[in-house]
N, C-alpha and C positions, 0 to 999 in steps of 0.2 A: 725148639728145646726149652723143656720148660726150667726157670728158675729158681732155686730152692732157698728159703731164708730161715734161720734158727733164730728165734728171738731170747734172749735171756731177759726174764723180768725180775731184777731184783726187790727186794721186800721194800714196799713202799713206792714202788714206781708209779708215775703217772699216766694215769688211764687214758685219758684222752691225749694225751702223746702217740701212747702204743694205737689206740684205735685209728689216730691220723693218720700213721703209718700203714697201717694194715688195711685199711678200706678201699685205699687205691688200688691195693693189688686185687681184692676179690673183685671189685667193679671191672678191672682190667679184665680179669679171665671171663667175667660176664657178657660184657660190652664185646670181645673179641671173637667169644666162641671157642677160643683154646685154652688151654690151662698152661697160662703166661709165666704164671707164678704157683709156688706150693710154700708152705711155712709151718713152722712147729713151733713151740713156746715150751719154754723150759724153765725151772726153779732151782735156785740154788738149794739144796740140803732139805726141798720139801716137795711135796707130791700137788701143792698149789702154789701159784704165786698171789700174794696178797697186796692190792693197790693201796694208795695213799687214802684213797677215800670208802675203802673196806671190802669194795669189791674180790672175788677172789676167783682166779681162771686156773683151772685142772692144767696141770703140766704133762709134756708127752715124752717126760721121763729121760733118759740120758742124751747127752746132745749127738747129733748125726756126725758121724767119722768126718766128713767132709761138704757139709754145703757150700752151696756158690757165696753166701754172704752171711755173717754171722752178727748181729746188731746187738748191744746191750742197751736197755732201758732203766733208767733208775730216776729216783726223785730226789726225797730228803734221805741225809745220811746213806749217801752211794755206797761208801765203804764199810756198811755195818756188819755184812753177812758175807764179806768176801773173805774166801779159802785160799792157800793156794795150790791147793786140786783146781780150782776154777782160773785161777790164772794162768797156771799150766798148761790148761787146754785151749785157752786164749791164744796163749804163744805157740802153742804147736798146731794151730789152726792158722795163725798166721805164715808159718814158717811153709807149711802144704801151701801157699800161695790163695788162701780164701780171701775174698773181701770181707772186711772188719768195719762194723759200724758203731756209733753210740749216739742216743735221745736223751735229750734234758739233760741230766748228769751222771750219764754212761761213760762219758769222760776219763773221770776220775777213775773207773775199772782197768781203762783201757792204759790209763798210766800206770797202774800198778803194775801192768802185766808188760810194763816194757816195750810197748810198740810204738810210741809216740815219741816226738822231737824233731823228726826231719821236716815234716807237712802240718802249715798249717791246720789248728783245728776250732770248733768251737761247742759252746753250750748254753744252757740258760745263765742270762747275763745276772741273776741273782747270785750266781754258784761263778762267776767267772771271777771276781776277785779273792774266793779261796783258795781258786784252784790256780790262780798266776803265783800266788804265796808259797803253796803246797810243791808247784813242780814247775820254778821261774825259766827254765831251760824247754818249755815246750811253748811254740808261737801260738798265741789265741786270738783269734777276731772277733768283731762285732756282728758278722754274717749270720743270716738264717739257718745256713746249711754250708758245709765244706765239701768239695766233693772232688776226690784225687781217684788215680787208679785204682785203688786198693784198700782207701778209707774213706771213710765216709762220716761226718760226725754234723749234728743237728741240735740247734737251741731247743727243740722240746715245745711242747703246746702243737698249736696247730702248723708251725713251721714243717713239723715233720710229714703233713700234707703235700706241701710244697716243694720238701726235697722229693719226695717219690713219683709227684708227679714228673718233676721236671728229670728223673730216672728213666722214666715211663717214655716222657718227651724222646730222651735222647735215645734210647734201643727201642722202640716202638712207634714212633711218631709223634709229632705236634696234636693231628687229628685226634688220635686214639686219648691223650692227657687230656684235649681241652675238654672232650665229652667225658670223660671221667669228672673233670670238675665241675661240668653244668648237672651233671648228675648227685655232687656233696654240695649243690647250692652255693658253690666257691665263685666267686664274679672273677675272680682272673689268677694263674699260676704266680704267686710273688718270685721274683728273682733273688738270688740268694743276698744281693745289698742290700735289699729292703731294710729301714731297723727294725730289731726287736722288740724295741718299744718307744713309745714318746712321751715328752713330757708336754705336748701340746693338747693342755686341758678345755674345757671350755672357758675358761678366761686367758689362754695364751692364744687359742687357733684363728682369734681377728683380731689380735694384738698388732698386726703389719708385721712385714718381712725383714725390718731390721732388728726388731725383739724377738721375733722367732730364731733369725739366723744365731742371735746371741745366745738365748735360750738354749739351743741345740749345741751350741759351744761351750756352755757351762756343764750339762749332762756328759760331754766327753770330757771335759775340763778334770771332773772330780776324780775319776782311777788316775790321773796324772799328777793331782796334786798342784795344780797349776791356780795361781791366784787372780782375781778378776783384773789388775793391771795388767797382767799378760794376756787375758783372754781379748780384752779392749783394743790392745795394742793389735792383735794378729786381726782383728773383724777391722782395724781402720776407724774404730770409734773413740772420741774423746769422751772423758767422764761424765760431764756436764750434759753433753748430747744423749750418751746413753741412760742418764737420771730424768731428763726431760722426757722421754719417751715410754721410759718405765713406769712411769709416775702418772702420766696420762694414758696409758694403755691400762697398767695394773693395780694402777693406786700405791707403789710400793717401789723403793729403790732397787737395782740392781743386785746392790749389795746383800740387802734384806732376800730378795728371792733367790741369788745363791746359797746364803746361809740354808735356808728350807729345803735347797736339793740336797745339800751337804749333809743335812739333818737327817733325811728319809733315807739316803742311801748309808748311814752308819747303823741307823735302825735295822734296815734290812740286810744290812751284814750280821747283826748282831741275833736276828730271828731265824735267819736260812741258813747260816754256816756257825751257830752259836761260837762267835767270835768274842773275845773278853771286849770289855766296854772302853778298855785304856786304847786297845788294836786298833777296834770299830774306829774311834776318835781320828786316831790319827791315819788309819785309811783313808779318812772321806774329808783330812785337811785339816782338821782343830790342831792346834798347837800343843794341847793336853786333855786329859778327861775332864778337870774341872771345869773347862771353857765349855767344853762339850753338854755338860751337863748342864751349865748355866744356860744353855741355848736351847737345851732341849727345856728346860724349867718355861723360859719364856715364850718358845712357838706351843708348846701345849699344856703348860701347868705341871709338868709331870718329871721324875727324873728318869734317864734310862732305865733305870733295874724299875719302876713303876711301869714303865711302857711295855718291859718285857713280862712284867707279872702279868699285865692284862693281856697278854699272847699265851699265859699256862706256862710261859720259860721263864728260866733261872737264869739271871747275869751272871756272868763269869767275871770277876777281879782283872 
């Protein structure tokens, strides 16, 4: 039986995430010699969908009445063109028993439609903080993708490929999924639990297991507002021990490294969610906007507003 999918591409959707989801379906049809999947694409209020990179894809028109799966793919400003009629269509399909999914920031649209809240969802890490602020009752994970009986959500990017390959493996066998992965030069199908990102750059990947473990704890601790002392206690490390290891491996103290991570987190929040400077500062664990501004100047020689100006954005107060 052919599985039908309808993709709603919101203005500014992520092209790489969409094609990462679509191409495994195309290759599955080719390798199996059967029409396992069929798909249509749709754009709200337009006859084409415009991606964040400027690419335009022609819409197939109105949404079908009852596809097996409806997937919302979004990128920057996911709610910019959301209309009540679209939300109503999503709710209608949910009530009709369709599987509903989202890619990248498409979860914002599903949340506005009111179909989220019972099951864990995921989305792109840059937008997760804003999502939690806007929808505090909806559980959010850091997984690459979340699959439930009728709800699938994905962090976007190449994680959409892993989600689709995992789904193909579940319904059509691991052999077909691995053959598709090989066609895509994708060396392995990542599990949902694989991290969305890593802070282990060139300077930390050879720093030793203790330093790497603490760096990962710092990355998780930013969103929770955990101070360095609490992270050290959880990891069973004394401050002097951590300072000695960080100085030897990275040439800086753990406190300075953690501050740099928090600065980057705040800047990402301002860039990706247009969060006001003072809110981004508090979300990243700074006690006030002035403290955050001083940290930015020490780190980059620029104020938060000057950093955003270089990105073509305007800082909100």
